[in-house]
C-alpha positions as CSV (number, residue, x, y, z in Angstrom):
1,M,0.3,0.2,-0.1
2,S,1.4,3.3,-0.9
3,Y,1.9,6.0,1.7
4,K,-0.9,8.4,-0.4
5,S,-3.1,5.7,0.5
6,V,-2.1,5.1,4.2
7,L,-2.5,8.6,4.9
8,L,-6.1,9.3,3.3
9,T,-7.2,6.2,5.2
10,L,-5.7,7.7,8.4
11,C,-7.1,11.1,7.9
12,L,-10.6,9.6,7.9
13,L,-9.8,8.5,11.4
14,S,-7.8,10.8,13.1
15,A,-5.4,14.2,13.3
16,V,-3.0,12.7,10.8
17,I,-0.6,13.7,7.8
18,V,-1.4,15.3,4.8
19,P,-1.8,12.9,1.7
20,A,1.9,12.6,-0.3
21,L,3.4,14.6,-2.9
22,S,4.2,12.1,-6.2
23,A,7.6,10.9,-6.0
24,K,8.9,13.0,-8.7
25,K,7.9,16.1,-6.8
26,A,9.2,15.1,-3.4
27,T,12.3,14.2,-5.1
28,K,12.9,17.5,-6.5
29,Q,12.0,19.4,-3.4
30,D,14.3,17.4,-1.6
31,E,17.0,18.7,-3.7
32,K,16.3,22.2,-3.7
33,E,15.7,22.0,0.4
34,E,18.4,20.5,1.2
35,V,20.5,23.6,-0.8
36,K,18.2,26.2,0.8
37,D,18.3,24.7,4.4
38,E,20.6,26.6,6.5
39,V,18.8,27.1,9.6
40,Q,20.3,27.2,12.8
41,Y,18.9,24.4,14.8
42,I,19.3,25.5,18.3
43,V,18.0,23.2,21.4
44,T,16.4,25.2,23.9
45,E,15.2,22.4,26.4
46,E,14.9,18.4,26.2
47,V,11.6,16.6,26.6
48,Y,11.8,12.9,27.6
49,L,9.1,10.3,27.2
50,D,9.4,6.7,28.9
51,V,7.6,4.4,26.7
52,E,6.6,0.6,27.1
53,I,5.5,-1.8,24.4
54,E,3.6,-4.3,25.8
55,N,4.3,-8.2,25.3
56,F,7.1,-6.9,22.8
57,Y,9.5,-9.8,23.3
58,G,6.3,-12.4,24.3
59,P,3.5,-12.7,27.1
60,D,4.4,-10.2,29.9
61,N,7.6,-9.5,28.3
62,H,7.4,-5.8,27.9
63,F,10.0,-3.3,26.1
64,G,11.0,-0.2,28.1
65,G,12.9,2.9,26.7
66,R,13.3,6.6,27.2
67,I,12.8,9.0,24.0
68,V,14.6,12.1,24.5
69,I,13.6,15.3,22.1
70,G,15.8,18.1,21.8
71,I,13.1,21.3,21.4
72,F,13.8,24.1,19.0
73,G,12.2,26.7,21.4
74,D,13.9,29.6,19.5
75,L,12.6,28.9,15.8
76,V,9.1,27.8,17.1
77,P,8.5,29.5,20.5
78,M,4.7,29.1,20.4
79,T,4.7,25.1,19.4
80,A,7.6,24.2,21.7
81,L,6.0,25.7,24.8
82,N,2.8,23.7,23.9
83,F,4.7,20.6,23.6
84,I,6.9,21.2,26.7
85,T,3.8,22.0,29.1
86,L,2.0,19.2,27.6
87,A,5.1,17.0,28.8
88,K,5.1,18.5,32.2
89,G,1.4,18.5,32.4
90,F,-1.1,21.3,32.8
91,K,-4.9,21.4,34.4
92,K,-7.6,23.1,32.8
93,R,-10.9,23.4,34.2
94,G,-9.8,20.7,36.6
95,I,-8.6,18.4,33.9
96,L,-5.1,17.0,33.9
97,Y,-3.6,17.3,30.1
98,K,-0.3,15.3,29.9
99,Y,1.3,12.9,27.4
100,G,2.7,10.6,30.4
101,G,-0.3,8.3,30.5
102,T,-1.2,8.1,26.9
103,S,-0.1,6.2,23.9
104,F,1.2,6.1,20.6
105,H,-1.7,4.9,18.6
106,R,-0.2,4.5,15.5
107,A,2.5,3.4,13.1
108,V,3.0,3.3,9.8
109,T,5.9,1.3,8.7
110,D,9.2,2.8,7.5
111,F,7.3,6.3,7.7
112,M,6.4,7.4,11.4
113,I,4.6,6.7,14.7
114,Q,1.7,9.0,16.1
115,G,0.6,10.0,19.4
116,G,-0.4,12.6,21.8
117,D,-3.6,12.1,22.2
118,V,-4.2,13.8,25.7
119,T,-8.3,13.7,25.3
120,H,-9.3,10.1,24.0
121,N,-6.5,8.7,23.7
122,Y,-7.0,6.7,20.7
123,G,-6.2,9.1,17.9
124,E,-9.4,11.1,17.6
125,G,-8.8,14.3,20.2
126,G,-6.7,16.5,21.6
127,M,-5.9,19.8,23.6
128,S,-3.1,22.6,23.4
129,L,-1.8,24.5,26.3
130,Y,-3.8,27.7,23.8
131,G,-7.3,26.1,23.4
132,P,-8.6,23.1,21.3
133,M,-6.4,24.1,18.5
134,F,-3.7,26.6,17.4
135,D,-2.8,28.0,14.4
136,D,0.4,26.9,12.1
137,E,3.6,29.0,13.7
138,N,5.8,28.6,10.8
139,F,7.3,25.9,8.7
140,V,11.0,26.5,9.3
141,V,12.0,23.4,10.5
142,S,12.4,20.6,8.0
143,H,11.2,17.1,8.0
144,Q,15.0,16.1,6.8
145,S,15.7,12.9,8.6
146,A,14.4,9.9,10.9
147,G,14.1,11.6,14.4
148,I,12.0,14.8,13.3
149,V,9.3,15.6,15.6
150,S,6.4,17.3,14.0
151,M,2.7,18.1,14.8
152,A,-0.2,16.1,13.3
153,N,-3.5,18.0,12.4
154,Y,-6.5,18.0,10.2
155,G,-5.0,20.8,7.6
156,R,-4.2,24.1,8.0
157,N,-3.9,25.7,11.4
158,S,-5.5,23.0,13.8
159,N,-2.7,21.9,15.9
160,A,-3.3,20.5,19.4
161,S,-1.6,17.9,21.3
162,Q,-1.0,15.2,18.7
163,F,2.7,14.8,17.3
164,F,4.4,12.0,15.1
165,I,8.0,11.1,15.0
166,L,9.9,10.2,11.4
167,L,11.2,7.2,10.6
168,Q,12.7,8.5,7.5
169,K,13.5,11.6,5.5
170,S,9.8,13.1,4.6
171,R,10.1,16.5,2.9
172,W,7.2,16.4,1.2
173,L,5.4,17.4,4.6
174,N,7.2,20.8,4.6
175,G,4.8,23.5,4.4
176,R,2.2,21.3,5.8
177,H,3.1,20.1,9.3
178,V,4.9,22.2,12.0
179,A,8.1,20.5,13.0
180,F,9.4,21.4,16.4
181,G,12.4,19.2,17.1
182,K,14.8,16.1,16.9
183,V,15.3,12.8,18.8
184,I,18.7,13.1,21.0
185,K,18.4,9.6,22.2
186,G,16.2,6.5,21.8
187,M,15.8,6.3,18.3
188,D,16.2,2.4,19.0
189,A,12.8,2.7,21.0
190,V,11.0,4.8,18.0
191,R,11.9,2.4,15.8
192,K,10.7,-0.5,17.8
193,I,7.4,1.4,18.1
194,G,7.3,1.6,14.4
195,S,8.0,-2.4,13.9
196,V,4.6,-2.9,15.7
197,K,1.8,-4.4,13.5
198,S,-1.9,-2.7,13.3
199,S,-4.9,-4.4,13.1
200,L,-7.6,-4.1,10.3
201,K,-9.0,-1.4,12.5
202,G,-5.5,0.7,12.5
203,T,-4.9,0.1,16.1
204,L,-1.5,-1.3,17.4
205,I,-1.5,-4.9,18.3
206,N,1.0,-4.3,20.9
207,K,-0.2,-1.5,23.3
208,V,2.5,1.1,23.6
209,R,2.2,3.7,26.3
210,I,4.0,6.5,27.3
211,I,4.5,5.8,30.9
212,D,5.8,8.9,32.0
213,S,7.1,12.4,30.5
214,G,8.9,15.6,31.5
215,V,11.6,18.0,31.0
216,V,15.0,17.2,31.4
217,G,16.2,20.6,32.3
218,I,19.4,21.3,30.2
219,P,22.1,23.2,31.6
220,S,22.5,25.8,28.5
221,K,21.3,25.9,25.2
222,Y,23.6,23.8,22.2
223,E,23.4,23.8,18.6
224,L,22.9,20.7,16.2
225,S,25.2,20.6,13.5
226,A,24.1,19.6,10.0
227,K,25.5,16.4,9.5
228,Q,23.3,15.5,13.3
229,M,20.1,17.0,11.8
230,S,20.6,14.8,8.6
231,S,21.4,11.8,10.4
232,D,18.7,9.0,11.3
233,D,20.6,7.6,14.5
234,D,20.4,9.4,17.6
235,V,22.7,12.7,17.7
236,E,26.2,12.3,19.1
């Protein structure tokens, strides 16, 4: 099944990625943006997601790991603050909204994993720091490699809490989704989640829980090099 078919199906079910462009168009865009990409990727904070894949190795034999995400708060401050606040958790009208306690509810092989539904926990909801939805901030951060973290949406200006992590470069998402971070550590966990099979209903066969989430609290900002940004592995 093509990415276009998969994503069209996902779009009918929940906040997801827009349909893909043709391979030819995506290739031309990749070449163009690789030349243009001179953005300074400054990590202003790190967020951690402690994850568990139920029965990954067999009955009652779970996988556990930590995903650490570097956040580009200077490039996308509004989106970054939303993600950081949801990682720490915040209350609105007595209800706690936090990534910890939710799930990664969807995985598309060799493409992305998706989670962050803090209201329904199965992909049809979400809540942001700013209300039910907030506008696209900008599209400065490129979907240039595996490990890029970006906002899922229903279309223009419909960001909430759901996000996805890429399993491979997907620059055709540029201009459609607001990317705001990069996995610093834990790509092994990301790939294990990406390998979990889905049922006919689109749900993951093995439950993937975000056991806890929060902010690492880095001592100072640091910059990721072009080589680090283009890497598909942990940042070194």
